[in-house]
Legacy VTK file of the C-alpha trace (Angstrom):
# vtk DataFile Version 3.0
C-alpha trace
ASCII
DATASET POLYDATA
POINTS 114 float
0.000 0.000 0.000
1.436 3.380 -0.975
-1.689 5.495 -0.623
-4.472 6.118 1.884
-7.107 3.357 1.778
-9.894 5.912 2.337
-9.182 8.744 -0.096
-6.198 7.600 -2.157
-3.900 10.468 -1.083
-0.163 9.824 -0.910
0.848 12.356 1.781
1.069 11.315 5.430
2.041 12.962 8.708
3.884 10.868 11.280
3.388 11.392 15.012
5.527 9.904 17.771
3.254 8.206 20.279
3.612 9.246 23.923
1.814 7.236 26.552
0.980 8.610 29.970
1.289 6.151 32.841
-0.603 6.972 36.035
-0.445 4.937 39.244
-3.071 4.913 41.994
-2.925 3.668 45.595
-5.557 1.459 47.274
-7.658 4.484 48.227
-7.874 5.665 44.631
-5.454 8.570 45.129
-2.964 9.256 42.402
0.548 8.124 43.373
2.529 9.011 40.279
2.180 10.187 36.717
4.826 9.960 34.017
5.055 10.004 30.273
6.432 7.038 28.435
7.734 7.668 24.930
7.756 4.655 22.671
9.605 4.219 19.417
6.314 3.942 17.605
4.709 6.216 15.087
1.126 6.796 14.143
0.507 7.922 10.577
-2.290 10.266 9.560
-3.419 10.971 6.008
-2.899 14.650 5.191
-6.147 14.819 3.215
-8.851 12.890 5.112
-7.120 12.555 8.528
-7.467 8.747 8.534
-5.161 7.263 11.183
-3.000 4.303 10.227
-0.901 2.201 12.587
1.380 0.882 9.880
3.322 2.983 7.489
2.242 2.697 3.867
4.766 1.107 1.525
7.525 3.374 0.226
7.258 5.664 3.252
9.782 6.238 6.019
9.803 4.070 9.125
11.104 4.943 12.603
14.757 4.308 11.761
14.520 6.380 8.598
13.040 9.234 10.662
15.967 9.029 13.085
18.469 8.937 10.222
16.889 12.014 8.629
17.005 13.915 11.932
20.653 12.928 12.445
21.543 14.048 8.920
19.787 17.389 9.464
21.578 17.857 12.809
24.973 17.210 11.227
24.228 19.604 8.361
23.167 22.326 10.826
26.341 21.794 12.856
28.518 22.012 9.734
26.715 25.216 8.715
27.239 26.773 12.159
30.940 25.868 12.145
31.315 27.249 8.619
29.710 30.550 9.655
31.870 30.736 12.783
34.993 30.167 10.681
33.987 32.871 8.217
33.378 35.378 11.034
36.743 34.510 12.590
38.643 34.965 9.303
36.844 38.242 8.526
37.754 39.670 11.920
41.325 38.445 11.590
41.599 39.932 8.096
40.197 43.266 9.291
42.655 43.425 12.180
45.549 42.320 9.984
44.689 45.017 7.436
44.684 47.737 10.093
47.884 46.348 11.615
49.602 46.262 8.190
48.391 49.786 7.399
49.727 51.052 10.724
53.062 49.303 10.179
53.410 50.763 6.652
52.584 54.224 8.007
55.151 53.858 10.786
57.886 52.667 8.415
57.069 55.433 5.908
57.216 58.018 8.684
60.569 56.718 9.900
62.032 56.688 6.371
60.856 60.260 5.737
62.067 61.473 9.145
65.522 59.958 8.743
LINES 1 115
114 0 1 2 3 4 5 6 7 8 9 10 11 12 13 14 15 16 17 18 19 20 21 22 23 24 25 26 27 28 29 30 31 32 33 34 35 36 37 38 39 40 41 42 43 44 45 46 47 48 49 50 51 52 53 54 55 56 57 58 59 60 61 62 63 64 65 66 67 68 69 70 71 72 73 74 75 76 77 78 79 80 81 82 83 84 85 86 87 88 89 90 91 92 93 94 95 96 97 98 99 100 101 102 103 104 105 106 107 108 109 110 111 112 113
């Protein structure tokens, strides 16, 4: 299956399922409450909102989702490092230019003065 069984659409939204676990004592009072995230996705058709428990064929599964997120994280990190490097080199170049200009001015002044 590579399309929604209800409307035939081919676009799906995946949602990570989060279960809430609540514990009660003998008197019926709530003892604890915690969320439990499972490595399970629920898929919803973008058109008719039909919920599917299994991913249609040719669509990403949980491990593909994780791989995509990891790839995007690495690309963002590379981009941030690239921008940081550019800023560093621009500042260094600006300072070097002013330092070189000052040194040339100083040498020129000394040559003229002597």
